[in-house]
VOBA-1610 file (N, C-alpha, C; in pm, whole numbers, padded with zeros to 5 digits, always signed):
BEGIN
Unk+11758+00062+06473Unk+11638+00090+06506Unk+11574+00219+06444Unk+11445+00209+06430Unk+11370+00340+06408Unk+11340+00428+06482Unk+11365+00556+06472Unk+11372+00640+06581Unk+11219+00656+06664Unk+11236+00650+06804Unk+11127+00628+06894Unk+11053+00746+06884Unk+10902+00774+06869Unk+10858+00894+06874Unk+10764+00908+07028Unk+10868+00959+07135Unk+10799+01001+07232Unk+10695+01092+07259Unk+10661+01194+07159Unk+10555+01284+07155Unk+10438+01220+07084Unk+10438+01103+07042Unk+10334+01041+06981Unk+10215+00996+07102Unk+10265+00938+07237Unk+10203+00944+07325Unk+10107+01065+07396Unk+10175+01187+07404Unk+10109+01287+07434Unk+10057+01395+07307Unk+10040+01329+07177Unk+09999+01406+07057Unk+09858+01472+07092Unk+09756+01374+07136Unk+09638+01421+07165Unk+09623+01561+07286Unk+09686+01510+07390Unk+09710+01619+07495Unk+09735+01762+07468Unk+09853+01718+07366Unk+09897+01880+07309Unk+09804+01951+07227Unk+09746+01865+07135Unk+09647+01925+07038Unk+09537+01974+07128Unk+09507+01907+07216Unk+09387+01984+07323Unk+09387+02106+07417Unk+09518+02077+07458Unk+09575+02211+07516Unk+09604+02329+07429Unk+09646+02281+07309Unk+09634+02381+07206Unk+09515+02448+07163Unk+09412+02371+07154Unk+09283+02407+07128Unk+09222+02505+07259Unk+09272+02468+07389Unk+09230+02536+07525Unk+09301+02676+07520Unk+09421+02694+07441Unk+09497+02805+07456Unk+09633+02824+07535Unk+09677+02695+07565Unk+09780+02635+07660Unk+09898+02570+07581Unk+09913+02578+07466Unk+10000+02521+07387Unk+10049+02569+07259Unk+10135+02681+07220Unk+10143+02732+07120Unk+10223+02638+07011Unk+10202+02660+06871Unk+10241+02561+06790Unk+10399+02523+06755Unk+10395+02416+06734Unk+10542+02381+06723Unk+10649+02404+06833Unk+10758+02484+06808Unk+10852+02510+06925Unk+10822+02632+06988Unk+10740+02700+06929Unk+10703+02846+06968Unk+10665+02821+07126Unk+10704+02981+07157Unk+10659+02998+07304Unk+10568+03114+07280Unk+10488+03162+07390Unk+10397+03282+07378Unk+10447+03412+07323Unk+10392+03441+07218Unk+10424+03580+07175Unk+10311+03666+07133Unk+10327+03783+07093Unk+10205+03904+07079Unk+10133+03838+06946Unk+10018+03792+06924Unk+09957+03728+06803Unk+09820+03680+06835Unk+09756+03640+06732Unk+09627+03598+06728Unk+09592+03476+06853Unk+09729+03392+06866Unk+09679+03276+06964Unk+09701+03321+07096Unk+09778+03445+07122Unk+09778+03516+07234Unk+09644+03535+07261Unk+09580+03617+07181Unk+09413+03699+07202Unk+09338+03546+07238Unk+09358+03436+07151Unk+09277+03339+07181Unk+09288+03252+07337Unk+09419+03270+07369Unk+09440+03204+07532Unk+09376+03306+07623Unk+09407+03445+07579Unk+09365+03526+07696Unk+09197+03521+07729Unk+09153+03528+07575Unk+08983+03526+07587Unk+08931+03406+07654Unk+08988+03279+07597Unk+08933+03171+07658Unk+08972+03143+07831Unk+09059+03193+07852Unk+09100+03169+07986Unk+09004+03269+08083Unk+08996+03399+08024Unk+08894+03496+08086Unk+08776+03449+08108Unk+08701+03424+08011Unk+08571+03375+07981Unk+08523+03288+08083Unk+08608+03141+08037Unk+08583+03021+08095Unk+08648+02990+08229Unk+08744+03037+08235Unk+08801+02993+08376Unk+08805+03107+08513Unk+08849+03231+08452Unk+08822+03337+08568Unk+08695+03389+08581Unk+08627+03390+08452Unk+08484+03441+08490Unk+08376+03357+08570Unk+08413+03191+08526Unk+08333+03107+08609Unk+08383+03115+08765Unk+08525+03123+08798Unk+08559+03165+08931Unk+08513+03241+09004Unk+08496+03383+08925Unk+08449+03514+08979Unk+08308+03502+09043Unk+08206+03417+08951Unk+08080+03424+08992Unk+08063+03348+09128Unk+08125+03236+09114Unk+08131+03157+09268Unk+08170+03227+09388Unk+08300+03316+09370Unk+08336+03381+09477Unk+08222+03454+09531Unk+08171+03548+09436Unk+08079+03656+09454Unk+07993+03573+09538Unk+07925+03472+09515Unk+07842+03422+09567Unk+07844+03344+09728Unk+07967+03340+09732Unk+08003+03295+09874Unk+07971+03415+09989Unk+07998+03538+09944Unk+07954+03651+10022Unk+07809+03632+10049Unk+07757+03616+09965Unk+07604+03602+09989Unk+07542+03499+10095Unk+07633+03363+10108Unk+07579+03235+10148Unk+07701+03250+10287Unk+07758+03334+10306Unk+07876+03309+10410Unk+07833+03281+10534Unk+07685+03286+10580Unk+07640+03247+10718Unk+07605+03107+10733Unk+07592+03055+10597Unk+07542+02887+10602Unk+07668+02834+10555Unk+07700+02760+10669Unk+07833+02664+10649Unk+07818+02522+10565Unk+07697+02489+10572Unk+07668+02381+10453Unk+07684+02411+10309Unk+07635+02527+10294Unk+07644+02607+10166Unk+07766+02645+10115Unk+07843+02707+10221Unk+07973+02742+10174Unk+08061+02610+10144Unk+08061+02529+10208Unk+08137+02393+10195Unk+08093+02343+10082Unk+07970+02349+10037Unk+07926+02287+09917Unk+07971+02342+09812Unk+08015+02496+09804Unk+08084+02548+09691Unk+08227+02563+09717Unk+08277+02559+09809Unk+08409+02583+09831Unk+08505+02476+09762Unk+08437+02349+09813Unk+08510+02228+09783Unk+08528+02215+09621Unk+08430+02266+09523Unk+08469+02265+09395Unk+08572+02389+09369Unk+08524+02519+09449Unk+08585+02628+09383Unk+08758+02637+09394Unk+08788+02555+09503Unk+08932+02571+09539Unk+09000+02469+09420Unk+08917+02370+09372Unk+08983+02292+09264Unk+08959+02374+09143Unk+08899+02473+09109Unk+08926+02566+09000Unk+09027+02676+09014Unk+09042+02687+09144Unk+09137+02795+09167Unk+09269+02726+09137Unk+09282+02587+09173Unk+09404+02515+09141Unk+09427+02511+08992Unk+09330+02518+08908Unk+09353+02556+08759Unk+09430+02646+08745Unk+09395+02755+08787Unk+09436+02874+08746Unk+09605+02887+08805Unk+09639+02825+08879Unk+09759+02811+08939Unk+09850+02709+08844Unk+09770+02588+08760Unk+09856+02508+08693Unk+09842+02582+08557Unk+09768+02639+08513Unk+09774+02747+08396Unk+09891+02837+08402Unk+09929+02903+08533Unk+10034+03027+08534Unk+10152+02914+08526Unk+10169+02818+08590Unk+10280+02718+08579Unk+10316+02670+08429Unk+10221+02646+08355Unk+10249+02570+08221Unk+10283+02702+08140Unk+10216+02842+08143Unk+10271+02932+08048Unk+10395+02964+08073Unk+10425+02984+08213Unk+10566+03083+08252Unk+10656+02984+08236Unk+10635+02819+08214Unk+10742+02726+08176Unk+10751+02653+08055Unk+10665+02745+07972Unk+10624+02692+07833Unk+10793+02638+07765Unk+10864+02744+07779Unk+10995+02729+07682Unk+11062+02594+07737Unk+11055+02583+07883Unk+11124+02437+07973Unk+11055+02327+07894Unk+10926+02337+07936Unk+10874+02231+07850Unk+10903+02177+07707Unk+10898+02268+07628Unk+10938+02270+07474Unk+11092+02187+07471Unk+11162+02238+07578Unk+11327+02191+07569Unk+11299+02051+07605Unk+11232+02037+07706Unk+11244+01869+07759Unk+11173+01783+07664Unk+11099+01835+07562Unk+11026+01733+07442Unk+11165+01712+07338Unk+11201+01816+07322Unk+11306+01817+07225Unk+11438+01738+07305Unk+11464+01760+07415Unk+11573+01655+07468Unk+11531+01496+07455Unk+11380+01476+07453Unk+11365+01321+07432Unk+11392+01318+07284Unk+11376+01366+07180Unk+11418+01320+07048Unk+11558+01318+07036Unk+11646+01356+07131Unk+11776+01341+07083Unk+11837+01197+07070Unk+11915+01151+07018Unk+11972+01005+07005Unk+12020+00955+07138Unk+12066+01017+07250Unk+12114+00939+07351Unk+11977+00909+07456Unk+11855+00957+07426Unk+11711+00908+07485Unk+11655+00812+07407Unk+11709+00788+07314Unk+11649+00686+07227Unk+11654+00524+07280Unk+11560+00441+07277Unk+11600+00293+07295Unk+11682+00217+07228Unk+11759+00153+07239Unk+11878+00072+07160Unk+11817-00059+07112Unk+11728-00133+07156Unk+11694-00273+07142Unk+11566-00289+07192Unk+11507-00422+07171Unk+11362-00425+07166Unk+11342-00471+07341Unk+11430-00494+07387Unk+11413-00514+07505Unk+11356-00368+07614Unk+11426-00278+07559Unk+11412-00124+07615Unk+11291-00106+07560Unk+11222-00126+07442Unk+11123-00093+07346Unk+10988-00137+07459Unk+11037-00263+07498Unk+10907-00329+07582Unk+10899-00250+07726Unk+11013-00212+07771Unk+10985-00144+07898Unk+10915-00030+07889Unk+10958+00048+07778Unk+10870+00169+07755Unk+10723+00165+07731Unk+10697+00037+07648Unk+10542+00021+07595Unk+10483-00016+07720Unk+10529-00123+07835Unk+10483-00147+07952Unk+10439-00009+08017Unk+10550+00066+08032Unk+10530+00214+08139Unk+10409+00259+08045Unk+10423+00302+07914Unk+10322+00417+07876Unk+10177+00326+07864Unk+10169+00221+07861Unk+10027+00133+07855Unk+09975+00153+08006Unk+10040+00134+08089Unk+09987+00167+08251Unk+09934+00312+08248Unk+10031+00394+08221Unk+09975+00551+08209Unk+09851+00564+08126Unk+09827+00489+08024Unk+09725+00534+07955Unk+09596+00440+08011Unk+09642+00329+08065Unk+09483+00250+08100Unk+09449+00352+08232Unk+09605+00426+08313Unk+09559+00469+08439Unk+09496+00591+08426Unk+06554+01755+08788Unk+06496+01857+08921Unk+06363+01907+08886Unk+06297+01908+08928Unk+06180+01975+08945Unk+06195+02113+08937Unk+06274+02176+09039Unk+06286+02327+09064Unk+06418+02361+08970Unk+06415+02458+08903Unk+06533+02479+08787Unk+06647+02538+08913Unk+06763+02451+08858Unk+06877+02479+08959Unk+06979+02455+08863Unk+07105+02565+08913Unk+07237+02557+08829Unk+07302+02440+08876Unk+07416+02365+08789Unk+07483+02267+08839Unk+07591+02346+08937Unk+07622+02466+08973Unk+07695+02495+09065Unk+07652+02649+09114Unk+07663+02637+09239Unk+07608+02777+09330Unk+07710+02856+09278Unk+07626+02995+09235Unk+07701+03114+09166Unk+07606+03251+09197Unk+07676+03367+09193Unk+07577+03482+09193Unk+07622+03529+09059Unk+07501+03578+08995Unk+07495+03635+08881Unk+07414+03781+08877Unk+07470+03874+08795Unk+07392+04001+08807Unk+07240+04017+08736Unk+07174+03903+08733Unk+07053+03871+08675Unk+06964+03766+08717Unk+06866+03749+08709Unk+06779+03632+08748Unk+06793+03504+08684Unk+06857+03410+08736Unk+06895+03286+08646Unk+06761+03183+08664Unk+06649+03242+08724Unk+06551+03139+08763Unk+06466+03125+08618Unk+06478+03249+08556Unk+06377+03272+08450Unk+06450+03247+08309Unk+06357+03201+08209Unk+06405+03172+08082Unk+06419+03334+08012Unk+06529+03338+07923Unk+06606+03244+07873Unk+06762+03228+07945Unk+06746+03315+08034Unk+06881+03346+08137Unk+06932+03217+08198Unk+06852+03147+08247Unk+06841+03007+08295Unk+06938+02931+08228Unk+06899+02895+08070Unk+06946+02789+07980Unk+07079+02857+07946Unk+07102+02967+07951Unk+07223+03054+07912Unk+07325+03020+07987Unk+07283+03078+08105Unk+07346+03043+08244Unk+07418+02900+08266Unk+07294+02802+08229Unk+07357+02670+08248Unk+07448+02632+08170Unk+07437+02643+08030Unk+07525+02629+07921Unk+07647+02705+07953Unk+07664+02827+07993Unk+07793+02889+08023Unk+07857+02786+08135Unk+07792+02786+08258Unk+07860+02694+08337Unk+07921+02550+08295Unk+07816+02463+08221Unk+07886+02345+08178Unk+07994+02375+08092Unk+08011+02451+07980Unk+08098+02488+07908Unk+08246+02545+07986Unk+08219+02616+08096Unk+08339+02648+08181Unk+08372+02521+08229Unk+08305+02447+08288Unk+08349+02311+08387Unk+08416+02213+08284Unk+08352+02204+08161Unk+08412+02125+08066Unk+08577+02185+08011Unk+08570+02320+08015Unk+08723+02404+07978Unk+08799+02355+08097Unk+08755+02353+08245Unk+08841+02358+08324Unk+08875+02220+08357Unk+08784+02111+08338Unk+08809+01968+08355Unk+08916+01929+08237Unk+08904+01992+08129Unk+08991+01966+07999Unk+09131+02003+08037Unk+09144+02128+08107Unk+09289+02163+08112Unk+09345+02074+08234Unk+09264+02067+08338Unk+09309+01943+08434Unk+09375+01815+08407Unk+09265+01762+08295Unk+09317+01612+08262Unk+09427+01633+08163Unk+09440+01738+08091Unk+09560+01723+07990Unk+09695+01782+08069Unk+09703+01878+08154Unk+09799+01917+08246Unk+09863+01794+08312Unk+09755+01725+08372Unk+09813+01605+08462Unk+09851+01489+08364Unk+09787+01477+08255Unk+09857+01341+08179Unk+09964+01421+08123Unk+10006+01508+08052Unk+10139+01582+08057Unk+10247+01564+08149Unk+10195+01588+08269Unk+10274+01578+08404Unk+10336+01438+08434Unk+10230+01337+08379Unk+10222+01196+08421Unk+10344+01149+08305Unk+10305+01187+08176Unk+10389+01127+08080Unk+10553+01178+08071Unk+10555+01279+08140Unk+10713+01327+08178Unk+10772+01236+08283Unk+10699+01186+08390Unk+10721+01104+08479Unk+10764+00971+08425Unk+10683+00928+08322Unk+10707+00812+08237Unk+10808+00792+08167Unk+10832+00900+08090Unk+10936+00920+08005Unk+11068+00900+08097Unk+11059+01009+08187Unk+11197+00969+08309Unk+11221+00852+08347Unk+11120+00780+08368Unk+11145+00629+08438Unk+11206+00526+08297Unk+11127+00569+08187Unk+11178+00470+08089Unk+11334+00497+08059Unk+11378+00614+08055Unk+11525+00648+08049Unk+11606+00586+08135Unk+11550+00571+08264Unk+11628+00483+08374Unk+11630+00344+08319Unk+11530+00312+08280Unk+11523+00146+08225Unk+11609+00113+08143Unk+11645+00202+08028Unk+11702+00226+07907Unk+11865+00198+07957Unk+11887+00313+08058Unk+12023+00301+08121Unk+12061+00178+08195Unk+11998+00100+08281Unk+11989+00017+08328Unk+12029-00111+08239Unk+11946-00116+08134Unk+11983-00232+08018Unk+12105-00203+07970Unk+12139-00050+07931Unk+12264-00043+07877Unk+12403-00116+07964Unk+12361-00074+08090Unk+12473-00097+08191Unk+12493-00245+08201Unk+12370-00342+08199Unk+12378-00469+08198Unk+12448-00533+08116Unk+12421-00449+07995Unk+12509-00547+07850Unk+12621-00450+07828Unk+12692-00404+07905Unk+12770-00338+07868Unk+12911-00381+07814Unk+12919-00539+07847Unk+12998-00596+07761Unk+12966-00644+07643Unk+12826-00632+07577Unk+12795-00670+07487Unk+12742-00543+07370Unk+12766-00447+07415Unk+12747-00312+07327Unk+12873-00303+07217Unk+12971-00363+07220Unk+13070-00348+07144Unk+13202-00365+07186Unk+13308-00371+07116Unk+13455-00407+07145Unk+13505-00265+07268Unk+13482-00151+07231Unk+13515-00051+07311Unk+13427-00056+07445Unk+13465-00106+07530Unk+13384-00120+07663Unk+13383+00033+07729Unk+13508+00080+07718Unk+13541+00218+07787Unk+13439+00318+07726Unk+13446+00326+07588Unk+13374+00413+07520Unk+13217+00430+07542Unk+13167+00272+07555Unk+13034+00255+07594Unk+12988+00299+07740Unk+13121+00268+07836Unk+13078+00304+07956Unk+13082+00461+07969Unk+13153+00551+07906Unk+13151+00684+07914Unk+13004+00736+07846Unk+12967+00658+07754Unk+12810+00692+07664Unk+12700+00669+07817Unk+12715+00596+07876Unk+12638+00557+07983Unk+12614+00650+08095Unk+12758+00702+08121Unk+12791+00803+08227Unk+12702+00911+08178Unk+12759+00960+08058Unk+12687+01095+07984Unk+12556+01071+07979Unk+12495+00944+07969Unk+12360+00934+07940Unk+12287+00932+08081Unk+12337+00936+08178Unk+12284+00919+08339Unk+12280+01091+08362Unk+12397+01139+08344Unk+12413+01293+08339Unk+12280+01367+08279Unk+12250+01328+08150Unk+12164+01388+08080Unk+11992+01353+08164Unk+11996+01231+08214Unk+11867+01179+08250Unk+11859+01280+08417Unk+11980+01297+08475Unk+11929+01359+08583Unk+11921+01536+08561Unk+11956+01557+08438Unk+11934+01712+08412Unk+11779+01713+08372Unk+11750+01610+08318Unk+11617+01605+08268Unk+11509+01604+08353Unk+11541+01520+08462Unk+11468+01506+08566Unk+11477+01640+08669Unk+11577+01695+08693Unk+11582+01827+08762Unk+11504+01942+08719Unk+11514+01959+08560Unk+11390+02035+08482Unk+11252+02003+08516Unk+11215+01899+08497Unk+11095+01836+08536Unk+11037+01880+08665Unk+11112+01853+08746Unk+11087+01891+08888Unk+11081+02005+08936Unk+11169+02105+08880Unk+11169+02256+08904Unk+11023+02295+08843Unk+10972+02225+08722Unk+10817+02271+08669Unk+10717+02222+08743Unk+10740+02087+08807Unk+10662+02045+08912Unk+10634+02100+09046Unk+10766+02182+09073Unk+10781+02200+09220Unk+10657+02240+09281Unk+10586+02381+09242Unk+10486+02426+09296Unk+10358+02366+09259Unk+10347+02307+09149Unk+10229+02268+09100Unk+10189+02140+09184Unk+10302+02058+09264Unk+10264+01960+09345Unk+10235+01993+09491Unk+10296+02108+09531Unk+10291+02160+09668Unk+10152+02230+09663Unk+10093+02304+09578Unk+09971+02356+09605Unk+09860+02255+09548Unk+09875+02163+09457Unk+09800+02070+09431Unk+09763+01992+09572Unk+09879+01934+09610Unk+09877+01836+09719Unk+09770+01903+09854Unk+09846+02006+09873Unk+09753+02108+09977Unk+09600+02106+09965Unk+09559+02148+09835Unk+09427+02149+09788Unk+09352+02050+09799Unk+09424+01943+09714Unk+09337+01796+09740Unk+09310+01727+09872Unk+09408+01751+09939Unk+09396+01712+10108Unk+09276+01776+10143Unk+09256+01910+10143Unk+09163+02007+10180Unk+09002+01922+10119Unk+09040+01917+09969Unk+08903+01897+09912Unk+08846+01761+09948Unk+08942+01656+09984Unk+08901+01544+10026Unk+08832+01515+10129Unk+08891+01645+10248Unk+08836+01650+10388Unk+08685+01712+10363Unk+08682+01824+10300Unk+08539+01867+10286Unk+08434+01756+10198Unk+08503+01702+10121Unk+08388+01582+10042Unk+08352+01498+10162Unk+08464+01449+10245Unk+08408+01339+10344Unk+08280+01415+10439Unk+08314+01544+10465Unk+08209+01613+10535Unk+08094+01634+10481Unk+08063+01670+10346Unk+07958+01683+10271Unk+07878+01533+10273Unk+07959+01438+10276Unk+07883+01331+10263Unk+07800+01276+10393Unk+07839+01328+10511Unk+07763+01318+10617Unk+07645+01429+10635Unk+07629+01503+10527Unk+07515+01609+10526Unk+07404+01532+10426Unk+07440+01479+10335Unk+07341+01429+10226Unk+07258+01314+10253Unk+07165+01291+10215Unk+07103+01136+10234Unk+07190+01034+10171Unk+07181+00947+10233Unk+07292+00824+10209Unk+07212+00762+10060Unk+07301+00689+10005Unk+07254+00634+09858Unk+07155+00715+09768Unk+07188+00845+09780Unk+07106+00959+09701Unk+07209+00958+09556Unk+07119+01054+09481Unk+07216+01099+09361Unk+07338+01188+09414Unk+07279+01282+09480Unk+07397+01360+09563Unk+07520+01295+09636Unk+07449+01183+09692Unk+07564+01116+09766Unk+07689+01052+09671Unk+07632+01006+09575Unk+07684+00917+09495Unk+07793+01036+09405Unk+07741+01131+09377Unk+07787+01258+09309Unk+07914+01293+09376Unk+07903+01295+09528Unk+08013+01360+09601Unk+08114+01230+09590Unk+08054+01097+09629Unk+08147+00985+09658Unk+08226+00985+09497Unk+08180+01002+09388Unk+08249+01001+09259Unk+08365+01107+09272Unk+08322+01211+09333Unk+08408+01346+09314Unk+08529+01310+09393Unk+08498+01236+09512Unk+08612+01221+09636Unk+08714+01108+09587Unk+08642+01025+09485Unk+08729+00887+09459Unk+08832+00957+09327Unk+08743+01060+09244Unk+08823+01094+09125Unk+08940+01178+09161Unk+08945+01282+09285Unk+09053+01355+09314Unk+09158+01285+09380Unk+09080+01166+09450Unk+09186+01066+09535Unk+09282+00992+09450Unk+09224+00954+09307Unk+09290+00877+09239Unk+09381+00988+09148Unk+09355+01071+09114Unk+09409+01192+09078Unk+09559+01227+09116Unk+09545+01230+09266Unk+09667+01246+09345Unk+09751+01124+09346Unk+09666+00998+09358Unk+09757+00883+09346Unk+09848+00872+09234Unk+09797+00886+09125Unk+09865+00893+08990Unk+09982+00960+09007Unk+10003+01084+09053Unk+10120+01158+09076Unk+10211+01098+09160Unk+10173+01047+09279Unk+10266+00975+09370Unk+10289+00829+09318Unk+10226+00777+09244Unk+10265+00644+09180Unk+10394+00678+09084Unk+10360+00739+08996Unk+10465+00760+08886Unk+10565+00832+08949Unk+10566+00918+09061Unk+10703+00985+09133Unk+10782+00862+09171Unk+10708+00775+09255Unk+10769+00648+09331Unk+10806+00562+09242Unk+10744+00542+09107Unk+10819+00468+09001Unk+10956+00516+08961Unk+10973+00643+08958Unk+11111+00723+08922Unk+11206+00688+09007Unk+11154+00691+09115Unk+11265+00661+09250Unk+11285+00501+09254Unk+11214+00415+09222Unk+11236+00263+09236Unk+11351+00259+09132Unk+11298+00322+09009Unk+11393+00267+08894Unk+11527+00317+08875Unk+11537+00474+08940Unk+11655+00531+08957Unk+11745+00468+09041Unk+11693+00394+09149Unk+11787+00316+09242Unk+11838+00156+09200Unk+11774+00130+09087Unk+11835+00010+09032Unk+11941+00008+08969Unk+12017+00132+08938Unk+12134+00171+08844Unk+12249+00091+08894Unk+12280+00125+09035Unk+12401+00063+09105Unk+12390-00122+09068Unk+12277-00148+09081Unk+12224-00307+09089Unk+12265-00360+08908Unk+12229-00274+08817Unk+12238-00319+08703Unk+12378-00306+08657Unk+12462-00182+08715Unk+12622-00186+08682Unk+12667-00325+08747Unk+12622-00361+08844Unk+12673-00504+08899Unk+12675-00618+08841Unk+12558-00597+08745Unk+12503-00734+08678Unk+12600-00734+08554Unk+12649-00660+08499Unk+12730-00680+08369Unk+12856-00772+08404Unk+12914-00801+08316Unk+13036-00905+08349Unk+13178-00797+08356Unk+13177-00757+08464Unk+13270-00641+08501Unk+13419-00729+08536Unk+13393-00884+08581Unk+13503-00924+08634Unk+13612-00942+08530Unk+13554-00942+08385Unk+13644-00931+08261Unk+13708-00788+08220Unk+13666-00706+08279Unk+13720-00564+08275Unk+13856-00553+08313Unk+13900-00428+08247Unk+14044-00402+08292Unk+14035-00323+08418Unk+14167-00313+08491Unk+14146-00240+08611Unk+14105-00095+08623Unk+14140-00048+08509Unk+14086+00113+08481Unk+13946+00119+08474Unk+13891+00028+08407Unk+13755+00034+08372Unk+13675-00004+08501Unk+13706-00098+08568Unk+13658-00148+08721Unk+13656-00033+08805Unk+13768+00030+08805Unk+13771+00162+08925Unk+13663+00263+08878Unk+13670+00295+08731Unk+13553+00384+08707Unk+13400+00324+08742Unk+13390+00228+08715Unk+13247+00134+08729Unk+13226+00159+08870Unk+13347+00102+08975Unk+13285+00134+09099Unk+13264+00266+09137Unk+13319+00364+09081Unk+13311+00524+09133Unk+13190+00546+09083Unk+13144+00484+08972Unk+12996+00531+08902Unk+12882+00458+08987Unk+12901+00334+09042Unk+12809+00291+09135Unk+12796+00356+09279Unk+12880+00414+09303Unk+12901+00487+09437Unk+12841+00619+09424Unk+12850+00719+09328Unk+12800+00840+09292Unk+12634+00807+09265Unk+12585+00700+09189Unk+12457+00689+09161Unk+12370+00604+09272Unk+12425+00592+09405Unk+12351+00548+09507Unk+12227+00585+09522Unk+12220+00730+09528Unk+12106+00815+09558Unk+12014+00818+09470Unk+11880+00760+09488Unk+11788+00773+09377Unk+11717+00884+09340Unk+11662+00923+09242Unk+11600+01037+09177Unk+11448+01036+09275Unk+11458+01174+09336Unk+11302+01160+09409Unk+11260+01306+09401Unk+11146+01296+09319Unk+11072+01427+09295Unk+11029+01460+09414Unk+11021+01609+09438Unk+10987+01665+09573Unk+10913+01790+09537Unk+10846+01837+09618Unk+10747+01964+09626Unk+10834+02069+09688Unk+10887+02143+09665Unk+10970+02246+09733Unk+11066+02188+09829Unk+11080+02069+09832Unk+11171+02006+09932Unk+11074+01994+10042Unk+10958+01999+10064Unk+10895+01979+10181Unk+10850+01841+10188Unk+10798+01773+10057Unk+10765+01626+10084Unk+10785+01551+09921Unk+10817+01458+09951Unk+10873+01385+09819Unk+10763+01308+09768Unk+10747+01286+09622Unk+10618+01224+09538Unk+10642+01094+09554Unk+10557+01001+09643Unk+10594+00877+09678Unk+10467+00795+09736Unk+10443+00699+09756Unk+10327+00643+09794Unk+10327+00657+09972Unk+10441+00684+10044Unk+10441+00735+10143Unk+10337+00871+10181Unk+10385+00982+10071Unk+10302+01112+10090Unk+10192+01067+10045Unk+10135+00988+09977Unk+09997+00983+09951Unk+09915+00924+10059Unk+09971+00863+10161Unk+09907+00787+10261Unk+09892+00927+10373Unk+10013+01001+10383Unk+10019+01120+10469Unk+09888+01204+10437Unk+09886+01245+10298Unk+09789+01303+10230Unk+09626+01278+10275Unk+09606+01152+10280Unk+09472+01081+10318Unk+09462+01116+10461Unk+09545+01084+10531Unk+09558+01129+10720Unk+09537+01293+10713Unk+09594+01371+10684Unk+09551+01509+10672Unk+09414+01525+10640Unk+09375+01466+10501Unk+09224+01500+10464Unk+09111+01440+10583Unk+09179+01343+10646Unk+09071+01295+10752Unk+09072+01386+10888Unk+09200+01467+10887Unk+09196+01571+11002Unk+09075+01699+10980Unk+09104+01717+10850Unk+09010+01829+10773Unk+08877+01788+10822Unk+08831+01676+10778Unk+08704+01618+10807Unk+08652+01604+10944Unk+08753+01579+11031Unk+08716+01558+11185Unk+08713+01704+11226Unk+08770+01810+11184Unk+08776+01932+11264Unk+08624+01981+11204Unk+08608+01955+11051Unk+08473+02034+11020Unk+08344+01949+11103Unk+08374+01837+11098Unk+08246+01775+11178Unk+08239+01799+11311Unk+08307+01821+11375Unk+08335+01876+11510Unk+08267+02036+11535Unk+08329+02131+11444Unk+08250+02255+11439Unk+08109+02251+11398Unk+08075+02155+11314Unk+07919+02160+11252Unk+07847+02121+11385Unk+07903+01995+11450Unk+07839+01934+11571Unk+07808+02028+11669
//
């Protein structure tokens, strides 16, 4: 079969991250040069600068709970981007290695059935003012209500939020793609195990190939989880907090107003974002748990006693499904998603009680 290009699905996101200063060319990692200057400049001006001005503004409005929560619920998301950027930069070598691993022969689909399974997974991933007022409350060392400083500051805030949003979207797409690729490898392995007797005359050789493939998939999943560890922990904590604050803000604005729908859209967006993480993590857990069943579905009754024993041992050691976790505190699955929503409601109830 023609070699499958796993990178094709994330080519756009890699290109976008490169423009944002978060993806060095080719197989390179960060090193002194023009691209590092571009990365440092973009991150300082559009990310750190935007956050700095909002943080300073909180000091001036610290006695107004409504104004503070109206700023904080966006600010903490922006701070989460800083952490994501740090994780991507420090793990760039590992990310490039994971992509190189996907190009190896062992991780390639072997037939049209496996190709169809991959296409289904990747398709689902792709489907998944009268008064001058700035978009975000922030303090600046100049009067932003007068032209041209108002217009310039407005453009700066919009540019910054576009930059931050682009980082969010493309890093999350990269993370989701890694999860999809991981789940697709389990689909390929399960199909190979089911058709172990059809892959060739040397069944033992084919079985050993499946065992090696399983070992490589576990290594790939472990490295992916190490990259995601702290991102998942911090992001889930921040999102639970932000959903709670958004619910609280919805109780303060006029129902069915523009601000109401803006907050509602924001809340739905971050809820779907965290659901995406949990869904694809749950898919990996489900697909990895199918390995023992796939091994049982092959025509093992015709195998020699030696192969039967090896196959039995393999089914025993592969009983435990692969589960992505956040620093071993909680797993990436749909149960965790429900717990996050319950935590968010607790934050909302606390804020509502304090405000009352």
